[in-house]
Each structure stands twice: as structure tokens, then as C-alpha cells.
N, C-alpha and C positions, 0 to 999 in steps of 0.2 A: 503634035509632039512639041514639047518644050525643049529648049536648048539649055545646056548647063552654063550657068552664069559664073564667071570667075570674078573674084573681088578685084576692084580697080587697084592700080599701083598705090594710090594714096592710102587705101584701107589696108593694103598689105604692109605698108610702112608703119602705119599706126599700130597695127597688130604686133609687128616685130618690136617696136619701141615699147609697147605695153608689156610684152613678154620679158624684155630685158629689164625694165624698171621693176616689175613685179618680182622677177627672179632675184634682182639685187636686194630688194627690200626683204625678201624671205631669207636670203643669205645673211644680211645684216642682223636680223633677229636671231638667227641660228648662232652666229658668231658671238653676239652679246650673251645669249643664254649659256653658251659654252664657256665664255670668259668668266661669267659670274659663278657658274657651278664649279668650275675648276678652282677658282680662288678660294671659295668658301669651304671646299672639301679638302684642300691641301695645306692651308695656312701659309702658302707662299705670299699671299696678299689677301686683303679683305676689301670688299666693295661695299660702300655705304652711301646713303642718300643724306644730303644736308636738308634738314627739315625746318630749321629756324634761321633767322637772320643775324644771329649773334656774331658770325664771322664774316659778314659782308664788308667790303666788296671782294675780299680775297676768296671766300667760298660762298658764292651766291646761293640763295634758297633754291632748292630743286636740283642742285648740281650733284653729279656722281663723283665720289672721291675714291681714290685707291690708296690704301694704307699698306705699308710693308713693315715687317717686324724688324726692330732694332734692339740691341742689348740695352737694358735699363741704364747702365753706366755711360752710354753714348748719347743720351738725351741732352740737348743743349738749349740754352735760352734762344728763343726765336723759332724753334721747331713747332710745327703744328702736329699735335698728337690726338689720338682718339683713345678715350679711357672710359671706364665704368664710373658712374657717379658714386662718391663715397657713401652717401646716404640712400642710394637706390641702385644696387648692383645690376639690375636688369636694364638700366637706362644707360645709353652711351652718349658721350659728349665729345665734340671735337673743338679744342681751343688751343691757343698759342701758349707756349711756356714763357712766362714773363720773368720768372726768377727761379733759381735753384737754391732752396733753403738749406738743403743738406746733401752733400755729395756722397758717393759710395755705390755699393752694389744695389742698395735699395734707396734711391734718392727721394727726397721730398721736394716737390715743386709747387710753385704758384702759377696758376693758369688764368687766362682772361680771353674773352672773345674780342676780336678786333673792333666790333661795333659797340661793345660795352664800355661804359665810362669808368667802371671800377673792376678790380680783380674779382675772381670767383671767391665765394665766402669760405671755401675750404682750403686746407693744405693737403695736397694730393700726395699720398705715399705710394710710390711706384714699387710694388712688392712682387708682382707676378710677371715673370719673363714671358714674352718680350713686351716692349712698348710698341705701339702701332703709330708709325709716322706717316703723315700724308705726303705722297709723292706725285700725285696727279689729280687734276680737277677737270671734269667734263661738264660744263654748264648745261642745264636743261635735261640731261639724260637721266637724272635721278628719279624723276617722277615716273618715267617709263619703267625703270627698274623696280620701284615700289609697287607699281601696278602688277607687274609680273610676279613679284614675290608674294604679295598679299592676296591677290585675287585668285590664285590657283591657275592663272593663265599660263604659268610656266609648264605645268603638266599638259595642259591642252595644246600649247604650242609645240611641245616636244613630240606629241602624237600627230598633230595636224600638219606641221611642216613637211615631214616625210610623205604623208599621204597626199598632200596637195602636189608636191613635186613629182611623186610617182604618177598621179593622174595626168598631169601635164606632159610628162615624158611618154606615157602610154598613148595619149591622144596624138602627140606628134608622130610617134612611130606608126600609129594606125592610119593617120592622114597621108603619110608619105608612102605607105605600102601599096596604094592603088585600090585596096579593098573599099575604103571610104568613098572614093570617087565612083567606083562601080555601083555601090549601093545608092549613092546620091543620084546618079543618072537614072537608075531603075525607078526610084521614087518619083522623079520628074516626068517620066513617060506615062 
């Protein structure tokens, strides 16, 4: 007859630490997904990834930026704004306002990337409310966001996270119920 071996204290600690770290990682991913989804569906803010180095070092390549809406008339020199390129409306750019060429409810501004030696070649007419101003920068997180957005991993994560958490929760309940220990003892005999 074999005796039931219980894990050593060290392995119990390792298991507990693993559960905590894994749970925190899952929670972090869930919070990021919720944050990104909420912002893009409500227009309270927009979350974007910096893909080029034109705004370095202020906005490093791969950073996640958070834009908030501001009235067009409140755009000021020095603000970092995200806008659609005049010659390619499906492409977004984030640059600093270097000059306001025309004031008013539909201002015309000159923009430039911090790392660029010359201003952008266009005069940007801000005609559609609101303007989107950068208010937060999270270095390095943008690549993760892009992977989730582009790869379809967002849908997988939205399904997988609750399933994984449910499995872990059910396993813990099952282990603590005594049923697991009784079955495990019977197998060892």
C-alpha cells in the first residue's frame, strides 16, 4: 500500500506564487482589453500605438498613447494631436502643433514631429470636431495592443480568459472538497 504524498512546503509556496502571478497577469490583460474596448466604443478617449520614430523621444516607437477629445478652437501651439493625413484620410498621424496659421472654429495649423528637422509639408485644416489631444503615454505597451488588435487575439482572449479562470476556480473547489483527495488515495492503493 502506498501512502499519499503531500507536496513539500516549498512546492506549496511555489504553487501559490505561480497562481498569484498568473492570476495577476490574466487580470492585467482583462483590464487592458476592457480599457481599449471601452475607449474605442465610447469616444471618451482613443488608444493608439506609436508606429514611427517621428515623435521621439517624447513618444517612443511602440508606446501606447491615450488621446482625449478637445474642441478645435482650444488647440494650442505645443499640443500633441492625432489627426488624419490630408492626402490619406485612412492614415493617422500624431505630431506637435508648431504654429496656428488661422484661428477660429476651424483653425489651420502647422504640425511637426519632434524628431523631424522640418515641419510637415501640409497645412492642416482642423474641420471635424473634436481634435484628439495626447494626454498619456505608456512606453512599450503599444506593440501588445497592436498584436491584440490586429491578430484577432482580442476575441480569443475575451473567450479564453473567463474559461481559464473558471477552470482554475473549479479545480480549487474540487481540490478543497475532499473528493479529489479520496480519489487520489484510491488510485494509489
